[in-house]
C-alpha positions in Angstrom: 85.0 135.3 184.6 88.9 135.0 185.3 89.5 138.3 183.3 86.4 139.9 184.7 88.1 139.6 188.3 91.1 140.0 187.3 89.8 143.9 185.9 87.5 144.5 189.3 90.3 143.9 191.3 92.5 146.1 189.3 90.1 149.0 189.4 89.3 148.8 192.8 93.2 149.0 193.6 93.1 151.8 191.1 90.4 154.2 192.5 92.4 153.2 196.5 96.0 153.4 195.5 97.5 154.9 198.3 95.7 152.6 200.8 96.5 149.5 198.4 100.2 150.3 198.3 100.7 150.5 202.0 98.9 147.6 202.3 101.5 145.5 199.4 104.7 147.3 201.5 102.9 145.7 204.5 103.4 142.2 202.7 106.4 143.0 200.9 108.3 143.6 204.1 106.5 140.6 205.7 107.8 137.6 202.6 110.9 139.2 202.9 111.5 138.8 206.2 110.4 134.5 205.2 112.9 134.6 202.2 115.8 136.1 204.4 115.4 134.0 207.1 114.7 131.0 205.0 118.3 132.0 202.9 119.8 132.8 206.6 118.4 129.4 207.6 120.1 127.2 205.1 123.2 129.2 204.2 123.6 128.2 208.3 123.3 124.6 207.8 125.5 125.3 204.4 128.0 126.4 207.1 127.9 123.5 209.1 128.0 120.6 206.2 131.6 122.6 205.4 133.3 121.2 208.7 132.0 118.3 208.1 133.1 117.2 205.2 136.8 116.6 206.4 135.5 113.6 207.4 134.0 111.8 204.8 130.5 110.5 204.8 130.8 107.0 204.8 133.1 106.5 207.5 133.7 104.8 210.8 136.8 105.9 213.1 137.9 103.3 216.0 139.5 104.9 218.8 141.1 103.0 221.9 139.2 103.0 225.3 139.0 101.7 228.3 136.6 99.3 229.4 133.7 100.3 232.0 131.5 97.1 232.5 133.7 93.3 233.7 133.1 90.6 230.9 135.1 87.8 230.1 137.9 87.9 233.3 138.3 91.3 232.1 137.8 93.9 234.8 136.5 97.1 234.3 138.5 100.1 233.9 141.1 98.0 231.4 142.5 99.6 229.0 141.8 98.6 225.9 144.9 99.1 222.7 144.3 98.8 219.0 147.1 96.4 217.3 148.1 96.6 213.5 146.4 92.9 214.5 143.3 94.4 214.3 143.3 95.5 210.5 143.4 91.8 209.6 140.7 90.6 211.8 138.4 93.7 211.0 139.1 93.0 207.4 137.8 90.0 207.5 134.9 90.1 210.2 133.1 93.1 209.4 130.9 93.1 206.6 130.2 95.8 203.4 134.0 97.1 204.3 135.0 99.4 200.8 138.6 100.7 202.6 140.7 100.5 205.3 143.3 102.3 207.1 145.5 102.3 210.7 146.6 105.4 211.7 149.5 105.6 214.1 150.3 109.2 215.1 152.7 111.9 217.2 153.5 114.6 217.5 156.7 115.5 215.7 158.8 118.4 215.3 158.7 118.9 211.6 161.9 121.5 210.3 162.9 122.8 207.1 166.0 125.1 206.9 166.2 126.8 209.9 162.5 126.7 210.1 160.4 124.6 212.9 157.2 123.9 214.6 155.8 120.8 216.5 153.0 119.2 214.0 151.3 116.2 214.3 152.2 113.5 211.8 150.5 110.4 211.2 151.3 107.0 209.6 148.3 106.1 207.0 147.8 103.8 204.1 147.3 105.8 200.7 143.3 104.7 200.8 143.6 107.2 203.5 143.6 110.4 201.7 140.3 108.8 199.2 138.9 108.2 202.7 138.8 111.6 204.6 138.6 113.2 201.4 141.8 114.9 201.3 141.8 117.4 198.2 145.3 117.8 196.9 146.7 121.2 195.9 149.8 120.5 194.4 151.7 117.1 193.7 150.2 114.2 194.4 149.2 112.0 197.4 151.5 108.8 198.1 150.7 105.6 196.1 149.6 102.2 197.8 152.7 100.8 196.8 154.7 103.4 199.5 152.2 101.1 202.1 154.9 98.4 202.2 157.6 99.4 200.9 158.9 102.1 203.7 158.9 105.0 201.1 160.3 108.0 203.2 157.5 110.8 201.6 155.4 113.1 203.1 152.4 114.6 202.6 151.7 118.4 203.8 148.4 120.9 205.4 148.5 124.0 204.0 149.5 126.2 206.9 152.3 123.7 207.9 153.7 124.9 203.8 152.9 127.8 204.4 155.0 128.6 207.8 157.5 126.0 207.0 158.6 127.6 203.3 156.6 130.8 203.5 156.3 131.2 199.1 158.9 128.7 198.6 157.8 125.7 196.1 158.0 122.9 198.5 156.8 119.7 196.4 160.3 117.5 195.8 161.6 119.6 199.1 163.0 117.3 202.0 162.1 117.9 205.8 162.7 116.8 209.2 160.4 114.5 211.2 162.3 114.6 214.2 165.1 114.5 212.7 164.9 112.0 209.7 164.0 113.2 206.6 161.4 112.5 204.5 160.2 114.2 200.7 157.5 116.0 200.2 155.3 114.9 197.8 151.8 116.6 197.9 150.1 119.5 199.3 147.2 119.6 200.9 144.4 122.2 200.3 143.1 124.4 202.4 140.2 123.0 204.4 138.0 124.2 206.9 138.2 122.2 210.3 135.4 120.7 213.1 137.5 119.2 215.7 141.1 118.8 217.2 142.1 117.0 214.3 143.6 120.2 211.8 144.6 118.6 208.4 146.0 122.0 207.8 148.6 121.5 210.3 149.1 117.8 209.9 151.6 116.0 208.1 151.2 112.3 206.4 153.6 109.6 205.9 153.1 105.9 204.5 152.4 103.3 207.9 155.2 101.3 207.3 157.9 104.7 207.3 155.9 105.5 210.3 157.8 103.4 211.9 160.9 105.1 211.6 159.8 107.4 214.2 157.4 105.2 216.4 156.1 101.6 217.4 153.4 101.5 214.9 152.3 98.3 216.1 149.7 99.6 218.7 147.8 102.3 216.7 146.3 105.4 217.2 142.9 105.1 215.5 142.0 102.8 213.2 139.7 104.3 209.9 137.5 102.2 207.7 134.8 103.2 204.6 132.0 101.2 203.8 128.6 100.5 201.8 125.2 100.0 203.1 123.8 100.3 206.5 126.1 102.1 208.9 124.4 100.5 212.0 125.5 96.8 211.3 129.1 98.2 210.3 129.2 99.6 213.8 127.6 97.4 215.9 130.4 94.4 213.8 133.0 96.4 214.9 132.1 96.3 218.4 131.5 92.0 218.1 134.8 91.6 216.3 136.6 94.1 219.0 134.9 92.7 221.6 135.7 88.9 220.8 139.2 89.8 220.0 139.9 92.2 223.2 137.7 89.9 225.6 135.4 93.3 226.3 131.7 93.3 226.5 130.7 94.3 222.6 128.0 96.4 224.7 130.6 98.2 226.8 130.8 101.8 224.8 133.7 103.0 226.4 136.1 100.2 225.9 136.4 101.3 222.2 135.4 104.7 220.6 133.6 104.4 217.8 132.9 107.3 216.0 129.8 107.0 213.5 130.3 110.0 211.1 127.0 109.4 208.7 125.2 108.7 212.5 127.0 112.4 213.4 125.5 114.0 210.8 122.1 112.8 210.2 122.0 114.1 214.2 123.8 117.7 212.5 120.9 117.4 210.1 118.0 117.0 212.9 119.7 119.9 214.4 119.6 121.9 211.5 116.2 121.5 210.1 114.8 122.1 213.6 116.5 125.7 212.9 115.2 126.6 209.8 111.9 125.3 210.9 112.2 127.6 213.8 113.4 130.7 211.5 110.3 129.7 209.0 107.8 130.1 211.9 109.5 133.7 213.2 108.9 134.6 209.2 105.2 133.6 209.3 104.6 135.2 212.0 106.3 138.6 210.7 104.1 138.0 207.5 101.0 137.4 209.3 101.4 141.1 211.1 100.9 141.8 207.3 98.1 139.4 206.6 96.4 141.6 209.3 97.1 144.9 207.8 95.8 143.0 204.9 92.8 141.8 206.5 91.8 144.9 208.5 92.2 146.8 204.5 89.8 144.7 202.9 87.2 145.0 205.6 87.3 148.7 205.5 86.2 147.6 201.8 83.8 145.6 202.1 81.8 148.8 204.7 82.7 151.4 201.9 81.7 149.4 199.0 78.6 148.0 201.0 75.8 149.3 198.6 77.8 148.1 195.5 77.6 144.9 197.0 73.6 145.4 197.4 73.2 146.5 193.8 75.1 143.8 192.4 73.2 141.4 194.2 70.2 143.2 193.2 71.1 142.4 189.5 71.6 138.9 190.5 75.3 138.7 191.0 75.8 135.1 193.1 77.3 134.6 197.1 80.1 132.8 195.0 81.4 135.6 192.5 81.2 138.5 195.4 83.3 136.1 197.3 85.5 135.9 194.3 85.9 139.3 193.5 87.0 140.6 197.1 89.4 137.3 197.0 90.9 138.1 193.9 91.5 142.0 195.5 92.9 140.3 198.3 94.9 138.0 196.6 96.4 140.6 193.9 97.4 142.7 196.6 99.2 139.7 198.1 101.1 138.3 194.9 102.5 142.0 194.5 103.2 142.2 197.4 105.2 139.1 197.5 107.2 140.1 194.0 108.0 143.1 195.3 109.4 141.6 198.9 111.0 138.5 196.6 113.3 141.8 195.2 114.0 143.3 197.7 115.0 140.1 199.8 117.3 139.9 196.5 118.6 143.2 196.6 119.4 142.3 200.2 121.4 138.6 200.4 123.1 140.4 197.4 124.4 143.7 199.1 125.4 141.6 202.8 127.3 138.7 200.9 128.0 136.6 203.7 127.8 136.4 207.3 130.7 135.4 209.3 130.6 131.7 211.0 133.5 129.7 210.7 136.0 132.5 209.7 135.4 134.0 213.2 137.5 131.1 214.5 140.2 130.5 211.3 141.8 131.6 208.8 140.6 131.3 205.0 137.2 129.6 205.9 135.3 132.2 204.6 133.6 128.7 202.6 132.1 127.8 206.0 130.6 131.6 206.6 126.6 132.6 206.1 126.0 133.2 202.5 122.4 134.0 202.0 121.6 132.3 198.8 118.2 132.3 197.9 117.6 128.6 196.4 114.3 127.2 194.2 113.4 125.6 197.6 113.6 128.5 199.8 111.5 130.0 196.9 108.9 127.5 196.8 108.4 127.4 200.8 108.1 131.4 200.7 105.2 131.1 198.0 103.6 128.7 200.1 103.4 130.9 203.1 102.7 133.9 201.5 99.8 132.3 199.9 98.6 130.4 203.4 98.5 134.0 204.6 96.9 136.0 201.9 94.2 133.7 201.7 93.2 133.3 205.1 93.5 137.0 205.1 91.4 137.9 202.2 88.8 134.9 203.1 87.0 136.6 206.5 86.2 139.6 204.6 85.4 137.9 201.5 82.9 136.1 203.6 81.1 138.7 204.8 80.7 140.4 201.8 79.2 137.8 200.3 76.7 136.9 203.4 75.7 140.9 203.2 72.0 141.1 203.1 71.2 143.1 199.6 68.1 144.3 200.9 70.5 146.1 204.0 73.3 146.4 201.8 71.1 148.6 200.0 69.9 150.6 202.6 73.3 151.5 203.9 74.2 154.8 204.0 
C-alpha cells in the first residue's frame, strides 16, 4: 500500500515537474531559514556562555557593602567590611562548601625591566585557580604550600605577559609589584571576559605574600565553591555574616552576594527565549512556503477531479484518496526539506562566524557566533517542517476525499 502511494505521488510530481520544483524551492527556502535561525540562536547562547565560564559554575562571591536596614543597634548606612575572621566563620557555619579563598585586591605598578603598567593584583589561596577554572598556558598556579609561607611568586594574565615581556619567556623571571620583586611561576591562557575583573590583565599572588603590598586583614572579596543547593549556601552566608557583623540577614545591600549559578539560570532563560523567538520567526517564514504548497495541491485537486471520480467509481475509499494527495504533499515537503538543509549547511560553512565578543576585545573569537548545526537544531527543524507539511497537505487532501464521485465524473 505504501509503495503504491509513493509510486502515485512520484508519477504525479513527474507529470508537473516545473510546478513541483518551484514548490520544493519554496519549502527549501523556508526550512533553510528555520535551520539557520535556530543555529544562530544556539551559537548566540554558546557565545554568551563562553564569557560567563570565567566565573566558574558553583561559585558564590561575597563583596563588602553598606547596611540599608537598621538591625541590632547598627544604624542604616553603616559600612560592612570583610575580614580574615570571616573566613573561619564561613568555613565552620556554611554547609556544602568544597573550597574557600579570600581575595585582597589592589592596583599596582607592575614592572619588568623598562616596561611597566598599572594592573590589578590579587592575593588569593591556591584553590582560587581551580574554583575560577583559570587555565594555565605556561608553568603552573602556585601551590597550597605557598598560601602561608609568604613565598613571593606570581601568576600573570596573557595580556599582561604580552605587554611586559613581548615575545620573551616569562617563566622564572621576576617582576616588580610596587617595587617589590615576585617570581613568575605561571601564565594564564587568554579568556573571554564579562565584567570589570579582566583576568587577562591581572596578577595573582599567594594571600600571605600580598601582605607586603597592603593590609590583608580587610578583604576585597571571599570566593566559595560548593556542592548542592545554591540557595541554601547563599542563605547560610547571609545568616553567618549578619550575625558576626550585626546586620539584618534580609538586608541585601549590607553585603553583595554574587550567586553565579542563579545568574547563569537567568542567562539560560534569556537565551532560550531568544531561540524560541527565532524559531517562531522561522516557522512564519516556512509557513509562506506551506501556503504555496497548499495552493499548488488545491490546483492539483481541481485539475484531477475527474481522475478522483473514476477512482471512487472503481471502489477507492475516502482514506485512499486522502492519503494519495497527502503523500504527494509530504514528498514535496521531504524533498524540499532535504534541499533546504543542504543549503543551510553550505551557508553555515561559508559564513564561518559572526562577530560577538571579538567586537569588544581582541583574541575573543571563541565567543563569536558560530552557525553550528547540531542534532537538536535538525530535530526541531524536522518537527516544524513536518507540522507545516502535514497542515498544508491535509486540507487539499480532505477536499479531494470529500468529492462526490458523480459530480467529479461530470466535471469538465
